[in-house]
All heavy atoms as an XYZ file, in Angstrom:
755
protein
N      81.316    112.701    110.689
C      81.537    111.617    109.847
C      81.948    110.287    110.584
O      82.794    110.474    111.539
C      82.616    111.934    108.762
C      82.841    110.796    107.795
S      84.107    111.170    106.431
C      83.471    112.517    105.682
N      81.368    109.230    110.345
C      81.726    107.997    111.142
C      82.894    107.179    110.497
O      83.229    107.593    109.401
C      80.526    107.043    111.358
C      79.953    106.399    110.138
O      80.598    106.610    109.068
O      78.937    105.774    110.234
N      83.322    106.246    111.161
C      84.537    105.526    110.664
C      84.297    104.862    109.314
O      85.078    104.950    108.487
C      84.818    104.340    111.750
C      85.971    103.513    111.400
N      85.909    102.423    110.551
C      87.255    103.578    111.833
C      87.124    101.815    110.432
N      87.916    102.574    111.154
N      83.198    104.122    109.033
C      82.945    103.527    107.831
C      82.788    104.522    106.686
O      83.309    104.261    105.636
C      81.660    102.665    107.931
C      81.830    101.398    108.771
O      82.935    100.990    108.992
O      80.799    100.923    109.248
N      82.189    105.650    106.930
C      82.058    106.647    105.841
C      83.548    107.220    105.578
O      83.804    107.427    104.392
C      81.131    107.810    106.296
O      79.885    107.211    106.677
C      80.965    108.820    105.214
N      84.283    107.442    106.597
C      85.575    107.937    106.413
C      86.423    107.012    105.519
O      87.062    107.411    104.511
C      86.335    108.226    107.800
C      87.627    108.945    107.688
C      87.636    110.314    107.726
C      88.760    108.229    107.461
C      88.911    110.968    107.751
C      90.004    108.919    107.325
C      90.020    110.264    107.454
N      86.448    105.810    105.975
C      87.224    104.785    105.151
C      86.693    104.677    103.718
O      87.436    104.440    102.787
C      87.218    103.388    105.879
C      88.058    103.558    107.243
C      87.868    102.294    105.012
C      89.448    104.060    107.107
N      85.354    104.693    103.571
C      84.743    104.576    102.228
C      85.267    105.774    101.362
O      85.521    105.573    100.192
N      85.377    106.964    101.989
C      85.814    108.121    101.235
C      87.292    108.024    100.862
O      87.661    108.294     99.663
C      85.695    109.397    102.096
C      84.242    109.902    102.265
C      83.768    110.477    100.904
O      84.411    111.092    100.230
N      82.529    110.153    100.679
N      88.078    107.513    101.698
C      89.559    107.212    101.406
C      89.611    106.216    100.274
O      90.319    106.396     99.226
C      90.317    106.668    102.582
C      91.693    106.212    102.230
C      90.399    107.649    103.712
N      88.825    105.096    100.313
C      88.806    104.120     99.315
C      88.483    104.669     97.902
O      89.131    104.431     96.819
C      87.847    102.914     99.646
C      87.934    101.812     98.585
C      87.000    100.717     98.948
O      86.388    100.656     99.999
N      86.891     99.721     98.153
N      87.380    105.458     97.808
C      86.941    106.015     96.566
C      87.919    107.144     96.026
O      88.246    107.048     94.978
C      85.535    106.643     96.855
N      88.349    108.000     96.880
C      89.228    109.037     96.492
C      90.548    108.531     96.098
O      91.259    109.060     95.074
C      89.350    110.138     97.613
C      88.038    110.883     97.778
C      88.121    111.913     98.803
N      86.841    112.478     99.055
C      86.671    113.762     99.622
N      87.793    114.323    100.169
N      85.557    114.173     99.832
N      91.051    107.514     96.705
C      92.465    107.042     96.287
C      92.336    105.926     95.192
O      93.300    105.482     94.814
C      93.146    106.423     97.604
N      91.159    105.474     94.965
C      90.849    104.486     93.899
C      91.390    103.078     94.297
O      91.906    102.317     93.571
N      91.330    102.829     95.619
C      91.716    101.557     96.207
C      90.702    100.405     95.940
O      89.559    100.681     95.943
C      92.009    101.721     97.680
C      93.195    102.690     97.966
C      93.228    103.034     99.399
C      94.542    102.265     97.457
N      91.158     99.288     95.857
C      90.296     98.096     95.502
C      89.615     97.515     96.650
O      88.853     96.576     96.482
C      90.974     97.154     94.581
C      92.173     96.472     95.229
O      92.447     96.818     96.420
O      92.822     95.751     94.518
N      89.964     97.785     97.908
C      89.311     97.179     99.057
C      89.336     98.100    100.234
O      90.211     99.101    100.302
C      90.048     95.865     99.491
O      91.332     96.224    100.005
N      88.431     97.824    101.118
C      88.410     98.574    102.389
C      89.608     98.350    103.274
O      90.146     99.242    103.891
C      87.094     98.255    103.220
C      85.883     98.751    102.566
C      84.606     98.557    103.414
N      84.756     99.267    104.608
C      84.369    100.578    104.778
N      84.129    101.223    103.616
N      84.406    101.162    105.966
N      90.145     97.135    103.142
C      91.414     96.807    103.848
C      92.512     97.761    103.368
O      93.344     98.207    104.256
C      91.853     95.284    103.681
N      92.642     97.919    102.023
C      93.612     98.850    101.489
C      93.473    100.299    102.006
O      94.404    100.970    102.254
C      93.718     98.717    100.071
N      92.164    100.706    102.050
C      91.900    102.010    102.587
C      92.263    102.185    104.003
O      92.762    103.191    104.436
C      90.357    102.378    102.293
N      91.958    101.170    104.808
C      92.320    101.194    106.178
C      93.824    101.343    106.347
O      94.384    102.003    107.240
C      91.850     99.904    106.942
C      90.338     99.768    107.104
C      89.930    100.469    108.440
O      90.713    100.985    109.138
O      88.680    100.377    108.678
N      94.550    100.479    105.611
C      96.036    100.555    105.655
C      96.657    101.806    105.196
O      97.605    102.389    105.696
C      96.630     99.433    104.744
N      96.020    102.472    104.063
C      96.421    103.777    103.653
C      96.191    104.853    104.652
O      97.080    105.656    104.892
C      95.729    104.081    102.323
N      95.093    104.720    105.350
C      94.729    105.732    106.464
C      95.719    105.625    107.571
O      96.250    106.587    108.006
C      93.300    105.536    106.884
O      92.361    105.669    105.808
C      92.934    106.470    107.996
N      95.875    104.431    108.035
C      96.857    104.196    109.132
C      98.273    104.710    108.767
O      98.845    105.452    109.517
C      96.898    102.751    109.506
C      97.902    102.429    110.607
C      98.225    100.946    110.753
N      98.583    100.365    109.529
C      99.860    100.473    108.959
N     100.772    101.247    109.557
N     100.168     99.892    107.796
N      98.737    104.289    107.594
C     100.081    104.625    107.203
C     100.260    106.131    107.031
O     101.259    106.790    107.517
C     100.489    104.013    105.826
N      99.284    106.856    106.449
C      99.372    108.201    106.380
C      99.304    108.980    107.686
O     100.082    109.853    107.948
C      98.164    108.759    105.432
O      98.235    108.083    104.155
C      98.176    110.254    105.248
N      98.377    108.643    108.506
C      98.322    109.260    109.834
C      99.458    109.023    110.746
O      99.879    110.041    111.451
C      96.917    108.990    110.535
C      95.686    109.508    109.874
C      94.442    109.029    110.481
C      95.646    110.981    109.669
N      99.960    107.860    110.743
C     101.162    107.605    111.546
C     102.339    108.408    111.011
O     103.129    108.894    111.816
C     101.486    106.042    111.474
C     100.527    105.276    112.332
C     100.854    103.800    112.363
O     101.740    103.323    111.652
O     100.227    103.075    112.988
N     102.526    108.585    109.744
C     103.566    109.382    109.085
C     103.308    110.847    109.431
O     104.229    111.572    109.791
C     103.677    109.144    107.617
O     103.845    107.779    107.415
C     104.809    109.926    107.060
N     102.106    111.350    109.400
C     101.697    112.701    109.731
C     102.191    112.915    111.232
O     102.782    113.927    111.567
C     100.250    113.043    109.526
C      99.809    114.306    110.267
C      99.959    113.163    108.104
N     101.815    112.019    112.064
C     102.225    112.122    113.485
C     103.689    112.215    113.743
O     104.115    112.859    114.715
C     101.637    110.859    114.226
N     104.542    111.697    112.845
C     105.986    111.775    112.991
C     106.456    113.329    112.666
O     107.475    113.674    113.141
C     106.722    110.988    112.024
C     106.548    109.493    112.333
C     107.336    108.658    111.310
O     107.513    109.087    110.173
O     107.631    107.447    111.663
N     105.663    114.100    112.147
C     106.069    115.419    111.630
C     105.240    116.497    112.175
O     105.314    117.664    111.738
C     105.968    115.380    110.078
C     106.877    114.338    109.419
N     108.183    114.526    109.363
C     106.581    113.169    108.915
C     108.789    113.469    108.880
N     107.754    112.576    108.552
N     104.395    116.206    113.178
C     103.722    117.331    113.904
C     103.881    117.195    115.375
O     104.094    116.076    115.850
C     102.179    117.399    113.517
C     101.503    116.127    113.954
C     102.019    117.586    111.995
C      99.972    116.123    113.694
N     103.846    118.313    116.084
C     103.980    118.241    117.563
C     102.876    117.395    118.210
O     101.792    117.343    117.722
C     103.908    119.665    118.046
C     104.084    120.515    116.809
C     103.700    119.669    115.632
N     103.233    116.742    119.287
C     102.286    115.820    119.972
C     101.052    116.508    120.338
O      99.946    115.945    120.193
C     102.976    115.278    121.216
C     101.972    114.485    122.115
C     104.140    114.355    120.861
N     101.151    117.827    120.760
C      99.881    118.571    121.118
C      98.950    118.670    119.997
O      97.803    118.666    120.136
C     100.246    119.921    121.675
O     100.955    120.673    120.789
N      99.506    118.861    118.815
C      98.691    118.928    117.590
C      98.134    117.613    117.205
O      96.927    117.626    116.716
C      99.500    119.589    116.482
C      98.768    119.863    115.136
C      97.710    120.793    115.359
C      99.770    120.527    114.152
N      98.893    116.625    117.487
C      98.373    115.276    117.135
C      97.085    114.964    117.931
O      96.181    114.435    117.411
C      99.493    114.149    117.520
O     100.583    114.253    116.697
N      97.123    115.340    119.234
C      95.950    115.094    120.107
C      94.778    115.894    119.572
O      93.632    115.342    119.523
C      96.243    115.398    121.572
C      97.193    114.415    122.189
O      97.241    113.224    121.693
O      97.837    114.711    123.193
N      95.097    117.079    119.232
C      93.981    118.004    118.785
C      93.352    117.481    117.510
O      92.103    117.345    117.340
C      94.479    119.321    118.561
O      93.501    120.293    118.557
N      94.209    117.039    116.531
C      93.684    116.485    115.234
C      93.055    115.133    115.435
O      91.941    114.952    114.789
C      94.900    116.328    114.293
C      94.603    115.816    112.923
C      93.578    116.630    112.146
C      95.891    115.767    112.151
N      93.505    114.375    116.271
C      92.952    112.999    116.514
C      91.511    113.190    116.995
O      90.582    112.364    116.739
C      93.767    112.161    117.427
N      91.376    114.177    117.853
C      90.026    114.439    118.466
C      89.005    114.764    117.392
O      87.737    114.585    117.770
C      90.061    115.455    119.580
N      89.354    115.202    116.327
C      88.427    115.617    115.249
C      88.120    114.533    114.166
O      87.287    114.696    113.346
C      89.028    116.825    114.526
C      89.152    118.067    115.411
C      89.784    119.196    114.707
O      89.348    119.608    113.620
N      90.803    119.802    115.285
N      88.815    113.419    114.307
C      88.580    112.256    113.403
C      87.692    111.300    114.030
O      87.540    111.192    115.239
C      89.906    111.612    113.104
C      90.974    112.572    112.240
C      92.294    111.926    112.194
C      90.307    112.738    110.935
N      87.066    110.404    113.216
C      86.266    109.347    113.822
C      86.975    108.449    114.883
O      88.204    108.331    114.686
C      85.836    108.492    112.546
C      85.927    109.400    111.430
C      87.104    110.372    111.769
N      86.241    107.961    115.796
C      86.803    107.112    116.827
C      87.519    105.953    116.132
O      87.129    105.355    115.228
C      85.739    106.527    117.753
C      86.258    105.904    118.914
C      85.190    105.373    119.897
O      84.048    105.536    119.632
N      85.567    105.007    121.030
N      88.760    105.664    116.574
C      89.539    104.563    116.132
C      90.556    105.124    115.071
O      91.764    104.758    115.084
N      90.132    105.970    114.251
C      91.002    106.487    113.179
C      92.034    107.532    113.780
O      93.244    107.505    113.507
C      90.179    107.178    111.981
C      89.439    106.018    111.201
C      91.150    107.949    111.028
C      88.472    106.558    110.246
N      91.552    108.291    114.692
C      92.396    109.390    115.325
C      93.526    108.659    116.129
O      94.559    109.360    116.369
N      93.234    107.486    116.542
C      94.300    106.781    117.337
C      95.499    106.560    116.576
O      96.629    106.422    117.177
C      93.739    105.413    117.899
C      92.603    105.629    118.915
C      92.960    106.578    120.099
O      94.014    106.454    120.708
O      92.205    107.600    120.332
N      95.489    106.444    115.253
C      96.773    106.378    114.497
C      97.724    107.513    114.661
O      98.922    107.368    114.687
C      96.365    106.190    113.023
C      95.591    105.021    112.687
N      95.885    103.709    112.980
C      94.388    104.964    112.077
C      94.948    102.864    112.614
N      94.062    103.656    112.030
N      97.143    108.661    115.016
C      98.011    109.888    115.312
C      98.629    109.834    116.668
O      99.774    110.338    116.827
C      97.185    111.166    115.183
C      96.662    111.582    113.761
C      95.650    112.627    113.828
C      97.920    112.161    113.017
N      97.972    109.152    117.576
C      98.501    109.097    118.964
C      99.446    107.969    119.162
O     100.159    107.918    120.158
C      97.298    108.923    119.914
C      96.406    110.225    119.952
C      95.297    110.032    120.960
N      94.550    111.138    121.068
C      93.193    111.284    120.789
N      92.605    110.201    120.461
N      92.513    112.398    120.964
N      99.421    107.085    118.227
C     100.221    105.748    118.383
C     101.686    105.948    118.234
O     102.530    105.203    118.688
C      99.668    104.713    117.327
C     100.120    103.342    117.484
C      99.420    102.414    116.566
N      98.038    102.537    116.850
C      97.032    102.240    116.050
N      97.339    101.880    114.876
N      95.801    102.257    116.368
N     102.090    106.914    117.422
C     103.529    107.160    117.107
C     104.277    107.727    118.225
O     103.744    108.826    118.744
C     103.626    108.037    115.841
C     105.128    108.349    115.577
C     103.036    107.232    114.651
N     105.260    107.138    118.581
C     106.236    107.684    119.641
C     107.637    107.645    119.117
O     107.951    106.872    118.185
C     106.139    106.950    120.989
O     106.554    105.552    120.667
C     104.846    106.952    121.559
N     108.488    108.589    119.568
C     109.827    108.547    118.997
C     110.666    107.581    119.732
O     110.580    107.404    121.026
C     110.472    109.971    119.139
O     110.396    110.408    120.479
C     109.655    111.015    118.241
N     111.437    106.802    119.057
C     112.407    105.835    119.683
C     113.615    106.512    120.122
O     114.004    107.701    119.583
C     112.719    104.782    118.488
N     114.373    105.953    121.052
C     115.555    106.623    121.443
C     116.535    106.754    120.259
O     116.670    105.963    119.466
C     116.135    105.531    122.474
C     114.977    104.729    122.883
C     114.073    104.761    121.754
N     117.162    107.990    120.270
C     118.062    108.215    119.130
C     117.401    108.856    117.872
O     117.995    109.327    116.971
N     116.080    108.852    117.797
C     115.300    109.314    116.722
C     114.890    110.807    117.014
O     114.709    111.186    118.157
C     114.057    108.524    116.460
C     114.292    107.164    116.026
C     114.998    107.061    114.745
O     114.633    107.787    113.823
N     115.973    106.162    114.534
N     114.791    111.556    115.952
C     114.362    112.993    116.196
C     112.958    113.033    116.755
O     112.168    112.189    116.593
C     114.354    113.673    114.828
C     114.481    112.532    113.800
C     114.964    111.332    114.566
N     112.680    114.141    117.570
C     111.320    114.391    118.132
C     110.374    114.545    117.016
O     110.713    114.891    115.942
C     111.405    115.647    118.985
C     112.207    115.444    120.224
C     111.765    114.439    121.229
O     110.505    114.309    121.454
O     112.579    113.609    121.760
N     109.096    114.383    117.408
C     108.071    114.758    116.285
C     107.934    116.183    116.131
O     108.466    116.891    116.897
C     106.682    114.185    116.815
O     106.309    114.910    117.979
C     106.605    112.690    116.987
N     107.408    116.537    115.025
C     107.384    117.986    114.637
C     108.494    118.411    113.671
O     108.610    119.587    113.430
N     109.246    117.429    113.165
C     110.291    117.701    112.156
C     109.652    117.940    110.784
O     108.737    117.254    110.363
C     111.370    116.670    112.176
O     110.756    115.367    111.835
C     111.977    116.494    113.510
N     110.285    118.782    110.067
C     109.845    119.040    108.649
C     110.516    117.906    107.736
O     111.577    117.355    108.031
C     110.264    120.391    108.103
C     109.589    121.493    108.803
C     109.994    122.828    108.205
N     109.375    123.891    108.783
C     108.312    124.455    108.226
N     107.910    124.146    107.064
N     107.749    125.503    108.971
N     109.864    117.636    106.610
C     110.360    116.644    105.641
C     109.941    117.111    104.296
O     109.019    117.857    104.071
C     109.939    115.240    105.961
O     110.616    114.299    105.119
C     108.373    115.052    105.701
N     110.644    116.647    103.294
C     110.358    116.925    101.870
C     109.047    116.038    101.544
O     108.907    114.977    102.083
C     111.489    116.561    100.968
C     112.684    117.288    101.247
C     113.070    118.201    100.051
C     114.355    118.875    100.427
N     114.344    120.230    100.027
N     108.229    116.569    100.585
C     107.026    115.830    100.275
C     107.262    114.379     99.733
O     106.669    113.499    100.141
C     106.323    116.663     99.135
C     105.110    115.989     98.665
C     103.969    115.910     99.451
C     104.902    115.592     97.351
C     102.783    115.451     99.030
C     103.707    115.079     96.911
C     102.638    114.993     97.725
O     101.407    114.427     97.308
N     108.333    114.209     98.892
C     108.670    112.904     98.376
C     109.081    111.957     99.515
O     108.686    110.828     99.486
C     109.680    112.920     97.313
C     109.839    111.557     96.517
C     108.542    111.054     95.953
O     107.821    111.757     95.205
N     108.220    109.831     96.248
N     109.838    112.461    100.435
C     110.273    111.596    101.619
C     109.022    111.208    102.427
O     108.969    110.058    102.854
C     111.282    112.437    102.414
C     111.865    111.534    103.467
C     113.008    112.352    104.188
C     113.592    111.416    105.348
N     114.623    112.020    105.997
N     108.090    112.103    102.595
C     106.877    111.855    103.233
C     106.148    110.760    102.582
O     105.750    109.763    103.101
C     105.936    113.038    103.397
C     104.673    112.852    104.078
C     104.519    112.887    105.342
C     103.546    112.641    103.266
C     103.356    112.677    106.037
C     102.326    112.392    103.969
C     102.204    112.376    105.298
N     105.968    110.933    101.238
C     105.213    109.801    100.494
C     105.935    108.492    100.519
O     105.295    107.507    100.708
C     105.021    110.243     98.966
C     104.145    111.398     98.756
C     104.151    111.734     97.296
C     102.693    111.201     99.318
N     107.296    108.547    100.418
C     108.048    107.262    100.638
C     107.773    106.544    101.913
O     107.654    105.401    102.007
C     109.579    107.528    100.400
C     109.927    107.932     98.950
O     109.137    107.831     98.024
O     110.975    108.437     98.803
N     107.732    107.431    102.988
C     107.487    106.800    104.342
C     106.107    106.220    104.400
O     105.932    105.099    104.977
C     107.698    107.924    105.406
C     107.513    107.419    106.742
C     108.696    106.538    107.157
N     108.617    106.231    108.619
C     108.658    105.050    109.091
N     108.898    103.996    108.365
N     108.487    104.783    110.382
N     105.151    106.891    103.900
C     103.800    106.365    103.852
C     103.714    105.007    103.048
O     103.168    104.043    103.571
C     102.680    107.412    103.253
C     101.357    106.782    102.985
C     102.587    108.556    104.175
N     104.388    105.050    101.978
C     104.363    103.871    101.207
C     104.989    102.694    101.812
O     104.664    101.489    101.810
C     105.142    104.169     99.805
O     105.053    103.078     98.902
N     106.188    102.989    102.467
C     106.940    101.947    103.291
C     106.112    101.311    104.335
O     105.939    100.188    104.574
C     108.126    102.538    103.896
C     108.972    101.608    104.762
C     110.068    102.399    105.403
O     109.913    103.587    105.868
N     111.172    101.775    105.602
N     105.322    102.207    105.075
C     104.379    101.714    106.038
C     103.262    100.836    105.550
O     102.812     99.855    106.115
C     103.790    102.913    106.798
C     104.600    103.373    108.015
C     103.611    104.241    108.873
N     104.317    104.381    110.068
C     104.977    105.406    110.608
N     105.122    106.433    109.811
N     105.454    105.410    111.732
N     102.691    101.324    104.395
C     101.573    100.651    103.863
C     101.941     99.369    103.346
O     101.129     98.355    103.353
C     100.943    101.514    102.711
N     103.154     99.198    102.786
C     103.618     97.917    102.236
C     103.606     96.834    103.311
O     103.300     95.656    103.036
C     105.010     98.014    101.621
C     104.901     98.220    100.188
C     106.306     98.124     99.498
N     106.522     99.469     98.975
C     107.557    100.310     99.422
N     108.370     99.879    100.275
N     107.686    101.411     98.839
N     103.908     97.263    104.555
C     103.946     96.336    105.667
C     102.602     95.698    105.918
O     102.502     94.716    106.565
C     104.456     97.032    106.864
C     105.897     97.358    106.824
C     106.332     98.035    108.117
C     107.818     98.375    108.132
N     108.180     99.199    109.320
N     101.507     96.473    105.533
C     100.156     95.924    105.763
C      99.413     95.520    104.483
O      98.250     95.454    104.584
C      99.387     96.995    106.617
O      99.308     98.182    105.780
N     100.178     95.272    103.469
C      99.662     94.758    102.167
C      98.755     95.760    101.362
O      98.067     95.262    100.408
C      98.949     93.466    102.375
O      97.634     93.703    102.955
N      98.756     97.013    101.730
C      98.020     97.914    100.866
C      98.770     98.229     99.618
O      99.944     97.905     99.520
C      97.779     99.281    101.614
N      98.119     98.831     98.656
C      98.839     99.139     97.452
C      99.271    100.666     97.521
O      98.406    101.512     97.223
C      98.013     98.951     96.247
C      97.705     97.420     95.995
C      97.379     97.365     94.628
N      96.369     96.362     94.333
C      95.689     96.378     93.192
N      95.801     97.468     92.412
N      94.758     95.540     93.051
N     100.489    100.951     97.764
C     100.881    102.310     98.003
C     101.082    103.231     96.729
O     101.194    104.402     96.778
C     102.117    102.282     98.808
C     102.678    100.987     98.362
C     101.545    100.063     98.099
N     101.150    102.578     95.564
C     101.490    103.350     94.453
C     100.492    104.495     94.088
O     100.910    105.385     93.367
C     101.634    102.401     93.180
C     100.256    101.940     92.642
C     100.606    101.001     91.442
N      99.407    100.609     90.880
C      98.689     99.533     91.276
N      99.000     98.854     92.412
N      97.538     99.288     90.670
N      99.308    104.519     94.545
C      98.399    105.576     94.267
C      98.426    106.588     95.272
O      97.714    107.677     95.086
C      96.979    105.021     94.006
C      97.031    104.058     92.850
C      95.609    103.806     92.489
N      94.993    105.101     92.060
C      93.905    105.052     91.367
N      93.363    104.026     90.817
N      93.346    106.300     91.103
N      99.033    106.438     96.423
C      98.943    107.423     97.497
C      99.591    108.656     96.994
O     100.669    108.747     96.425
C      99.664    106.956     98.710
C      99.153    105.719     99.259
C      99.787    105.034    100.278
C      97.891    105.130     98.882
C      99.317    103.796    100.812
C      97.322    103.901     99.381
C      98.115    103.304    100.326
O      97.620    102.157    100.801
N      99.101    109.833     97.494
C      99.622    111.104     97.242
C      99.294    111.713     95.904
O      99.737    112.812     95.459
N      98.382    111.042     95.087
C      97.968    111.610     93.851
C      96.767    112.290     93.959
O      95.941    112.141     94.802
C      97.800    110.495     92.832
C      99.180    109.909     92.518
C      99.119    108.993     91.409
N     100.464    108.418     91.154
C     100.641    107.371     90.497
N      99.647    106.718     89.898
N     101.861    106.931     90.285
């Protein structure tokens, strides 16, 4: 699947009103996923996604004093983090996770 098809699928399945919102949702979701899986798994998963989209998984690094990637989290906390990230890029997060 190519980049445009992938984003189109995100837009349709999430019921988002624009491709920009779908891009933001994709970025926010994958960056949040990257915080919770080991780096080695991030690279493996990123390689299976369309070019450019997989980079969202590789972009996340842990800051000093923050827990390493690969930590577990509750589902609602995960959704809250995706929503927080998406708001920074003007997407509409209220439909994510449904």
